[in-house]
C-alpha positions as CSV (number, residue, x, y, z in Angstrom):
1,M,105.4,122.2,92.6
2,L,105.0,122.2,96.5
3,P,102.4,119.7,97.6
4,G,98.6,121.2,98.0
5,L,99.4,124.3,96.8
6,E,96.6,124.6,94.7
7,T,94.5,123.8,97.1
8,I,95.0,126.4,100.1
9,A,92.3,128.9,99.1
10,I,89.8,126.4,99.1
11,R,91.2,124.9,102.5
12,R,91.4,128.3,103.8
13,R,87.9,129.3,103.0
14,T,86.8,126.2,104.3
15,Q,88.2,126.9,107.5
16,G,86.4,130.2,107.4
17,L,89.5,132.3,107.2
18,T,90.5,135.8,105.5
19,Q,94.0,135.6,103.8
20,T,94.8,138.2,106.6
21,Q,94.2,135.6,109.6
22,L,95.9,132.9,107.7
23,A,98.8,135.0,107.2
24,N,98.9,135.6,110.7
25,L,98.9,131.6,111.6
26,A,101.2,131.1,109.5
27,G,104.1,134.4,110.0
28,V,103.6,135.5,106.6
29,S,102.2,138.6,105.0
30,Q,98.6,138.8,103.3
31,S,99.8,139.8,100.4
32,Y,101.9,136.6,100.2
33,I,99.1,134.6,100.6
34,A,97.4,136.5,97.7
35,K,99.9,136.2,95.3
36,L,100.1,132.6,96.6
37,E,97.0,131.8,95.9
38,A,96.5,133.7,92.5
39,N,99.9,131.5,91.3
40,K,101.8,134.8,90.6
41,I,104.8,134.2,92.7
42,E,107.5,131.0,93.5
43,P,106.7,130.2,96.7
44,S,109.5,129.4,99.4
45,Y,109.4,126.0,100.4
46,A,109.5,126.8,104.2
47,K,106.7,129.7,103.9
48,V,104.5,127.5,102.0
49,M,104.8,124.4,104.4
50,A,104.6,126.8,107.5
51,I,100.8,127.9,105.5
52,L,100.0,124.1,104.9
53,G,100.9,123.4,108.4
54,A,98.6,126.4,110.1
55,L,95.7,124.8,107.8
56,E,96.3,121.2,109.1
57,G,96.1,122.1,112.6
58,L,93.4,123.9,112.0
59,E,91.8,121.1,110.1
60,R,92.7,118.6,112.7
61,G,91.0,120.8,115.4
62,R,93.4,119.8,118.1
63,E,93.8,123.7,119.0
64,A,91.4,125.4,121.4
65,K,88.7,127.5,120.0
66,A,87.6,131.0,121.1
67,R,84.6,129.5,122.9
68,D,87.0,127.2,125.2
69,I,88.5,130.6,126.8
70,M,86.2,133.5,126.3
71,T,84.6,135.1,129.2
72,G,81.1,135.0,128.3
73,A,79.4,137.4,130.4
74,V,80.3,140.3,128.3
75,I,80.2,143.9,130.3
76,G,80.0,146.8,128.2
77,V,78.9,150.3,128.5
78,Q,76.6,152.6,126.2
79,R,78.0,155.2,124.1
80,G,76.0,158.1,126.0
81,D,77.6,156.7,129.6
82,P,79.6,159.2,131.9
83,V,83.2,158.4,131.4
84,H,82.9,158.3,135.6
85,R,80.8,154.9,135.1
86,V,83.5,153.2,132.9
87,V,86.3,153.9,135.5
88,A,83.8,152.6,138.1
89,L,83.1,149.2,136.2
90,M,86.9,149.0,135.7
91,D,87.6,149.4,139.2
92,E,84.8,147.1,140.1
93,Y,85.7,144.0,137.7
94,G,89.6,144.8,137.6
95,F,89.3,145.4,133.5
96,S,91.5,147.8,131.7
97,Q,89.1,148.0,128.7
98,V,85.8,148.2,128.1
99,P,83.6,147.5,125.0
100,V,81.4,150.5,123.9
101,L,77.7,149.0,122.9
102,D,74.9,151.0,120.9
103,G,72.3,149.1,122.1
104,D,74.1,145.4,122.1
105,R,76.0,146.1,119.0
106,P,79.6,147.1,119.4
107,V,80.6,150.9,118.3
108,G,83.7,151.3,120.1
109,S,85.9,150.4,123.0
110,I,87.5,152.8,125.9
111,T,90.7,151.8,127.9
112,E,92.6,153.1,130.9
113,R,95.2,154.6,128.7
114,T,93.1,156.3,126.7
115,I,91.0,157.9,129.5
116,I,94.7,158.6,131.2
117,D,96.2,160.1,128.0
118,R,92.9,162.7,127.8
119,M,93.3,163.2,131.9
120,V,96.9,164.3,130.7
121,R,96.0,166.5,127.8
122,G,93.2,168.3,129.5
123,E,91.0,168.6,126.4
124,G,87.5,170.1,126.9
125,E,86.1,172.6,129.3
126,E,83.6,170.0,131.0
127,P,85.2,167.6,133.6
128,I,86.2,164.3,131.8
129,G,84.4,162.2,134.2
130,E,81.2,163.8,133.0
131,R,81.7,163.5,129.3
132,P,80.1,160.8,127.7
133,V,82.1,157.3,126.4
134,S,81.5,158.4,122.7
135,D,83.7,161.6,123.0
136,L,86.5,159.4,124.3
137,M,86.0,155.8,122.2
138,E,88.4,154.3,119.4
139,D,87.5,151.7,117.1
140,P,85.6,148.8,118.3
141,F,87.5,145.4,119.2
142,P,88.0,143.1,116.7
143,Q,85.7,140.1,116.4
144,V,85.9,136.2,115.9
145,G,83.9,133.7,115.7
146,E,83.4,130.8,118.4
147,E,85.5,128.6,116.4
148,A,88.2,131.0,115.8
149,P,91.7,129.5,116.6
150,I,93.6,130.3,120.0
151,S,96.7,131.1,117.7
152,L,94.8,133.6,115.7
153,I,93.3,135.4,118.8
154,A,97.3,135.5,120.2
155,N,98.1,137.3,117.2
156,M,95.5,139.8,117.7
157,L,95.9,140.5,121.0
158,R,99.4,141.6,120.1
159,V,97.9,144.7,118.5
160,Y,94.5,144.8,120.5
161,P,93.7,144.7,124.0
162,A,90.7,142.3,123.6
163,V,88.6,140.7,121.3
164,L,85.2,140.3,120.9
165,V,83.4,136.7,120.1
166,H,80.6,136.3,118.3
167,N,78.1,133.7,116.8
168,K,75.3,134.4,114.2
169,G,75.5,138.4,114.7
170,E,75.1,138.3,118.5
171,T,77.8,139.0,120.7
172,T,78.6,135.7,123.1
173,G,81.8,136.7,124.9
174,I,85.1,138.4,125.3
175,V,88.7,137.5,125.1
176,T,91.8,139.5,126.7
177,K,95.8,138.9,127.5
178,A,94.5,137.5,131.0
179,D,92.1,134.9,129.2
180,L,94.7,133.7,127.2
181,L,97.5,133.0,129.7
182,K,94.4,131.4,131.8
183,A,94.5,129.0,129.0
184,L,98.0,128.1,129.9
185,T,97.4,126.7,133.5
């Protein structure tokens, strides 16, 4: 048996990671992690070492965390706001995406791309700028805790335009690709 194999599930939970998050960090599939933890496969040495390496990196705490690179002031729009308000905010702050909120709770997202796609399609009789954000919004950005490692966030940003950061149920920041790139300098 490979070293530390029986401790992977415990170490993963201790770090507050889901199987999917650990899989993203280690470059394997979530189903591989599930089968490995259930002892239902003959594991590959290289894959197990990648998983153990990811866990060790987190445990050592050498990697920067979400709180280190996030933008603390989250600027969002309410689901009932008109789209022209989103466009004005994007222009004012240089954003290309904005979370959509219901009070303080994230319920969706809206991006430049979404707005442009809807403009091109010419959907609806009402001018797009006057329509409520809720008509155009997409799924909310994923959320991570303030202690989430940058490597996890980097993998999420390959799929999503932004990641919201929370602490005790309250949104405390946002990380975009621009924030991640700033962390390199």
